[in-house]
NUTORTI-430846 format. One record per atom (N, C-alpha, C): residue in one letter; z, x, y. Coordinates in steps of 0.2 Angstrom, whole numbers, plus 2048, in hexadecimal, padded with zeros to 3 digits. Layout:
REM residues N
AZXY;...
//
This chain:
REM residues 65
M87659D91C;M877599915;M87A59D910;P87D59A90B;P88159E907;P87B59F901;K87C5A48FD;K8785A68F7;K8785A08F2;I8725A08EF;I87159A8EA;I87559D8E3;K8795998E0;K87C59B8DA;K8785998D5;T87859E8CF;T87459D8C9;T8785988C5;N8745938C1;N87858F8BC;N8795938B6;R87F5958B5;R88159A8B0;R87E5978A8;G87F5918A7;G87D58E8A0;G87558F8A0;A87158E8A5;A86A58F8A4;A8695968A3;A86C59B8A8;A86B5A28A7;A86C5A58A0;K8715A289C;K8725A3895;K86D5A1891;R86959C892;R86459988E;R85D59B88F;F85B59D895;F85459F895;F8535A6898;G84E5A8897;G84C5AF898;G8445AF89B;K8425B589E;K83C5B68A0;K8385BA89C;T8315B989B;T82D5BD897;T8295C289D;K8265C889B;K8235CC89F;K81E5C88A4;G81A5C38A1;G8155BF8A5;G8185BB8AA;G81F5BA8AA;G8225B68AE;G8235AE8AC;K8215AD8A6;K8235A68A3;K82A5A68A1;I82D5A089F;I8345A089E;I83559E896;K8395A2893;K8395A288C;K84159E88A;K84159B884;K847598882;K84859887A;N84E598878;N84F598871;N84F59186F;K84D58F868;K84C589866;K852585865;A85357F864;A85957B863;A85957985B;Y85F576859;Y860573852;Y86057A84E;A86258084F;A86358584B;A86A587849;S86F58384C;S87658684B;S87A583845;H87957D843;H87D57B83E;H87957583B;I87C572835;I87956D830;I87257182E;L87257782B;L86C57A829;L86A579822;T86F57681E;T86C575817;T867570815;K86756B81A;K861566819;K85A56881C;K85B56E820;K855570823;K85157481F;S84B57581E;S84657981A;S84758181D;S847585818;S84558C81A;S84058D81F;K83A58A81E;K83558B824;K837588829;R83A58282B;R83C581831;R842585834;K847587830;K84C58B833;K84A592835;R843594831;R84059B833;R83C59A83A;S83959483B;S836593841;S83C592848;L841590846;L84658F84B;L84A59584E;R84959B84A;R84B5A184C;R8465A3852;K8415A2852;K83C5A6857;K83D5A185D;S83B5A4863;S83D5A286A;S83659E86C;G83659A871;G831596873;G83059787B;L82B59487D;L82A595885;L82C58D888;I82D58D88D;I82F587891;I828583894;D82857D894;D82157A895;D82157A89D;K81B57A89F;K81A57C8A6;K81C5778AB;V81E5718A8;V82156B8AD;V82956D8AE;D82B5718A9;D8325728AA;D8345788AE;T82F57D8AF;T8315838B3;T8335828B9;K83157D8BD;K83457D8C4;K83C57C8C4;A83E5778BF;A8455758C0;A84957A8BD;I84757F8B8;I84A5848B5;I84B58A8BA;R84658B8BE;R8455918C4;R84B58E8CA;R84B5888CA;R8515868CF;R8575878CC;L8585878C6;L85F5888C3;L8615908C3;I85B5938C3;I85C59B8C2;I85759E8C7;P85A59F8CD;P8555A18D3;P8525A78D2;N8565AD8CF;N8535B38CE;N84F5B58C8;L84D5AE8C5;L8495AF8BE;L8425B08C0;
//
């Protein structure tokens, strides 16, 4: 059997925490920032965790995660 290839797009977007959970950066932070409040932009800088439901799909895209 051949090796399983990592989905490179997913590998750039997701990472792993020490506890084994999958972390992500928040969306909607790149452009059209004038109409967004400072509070909203500040919260978009922080990373978040993936929902438990989606972890199986992401682990399939990134086998060694």
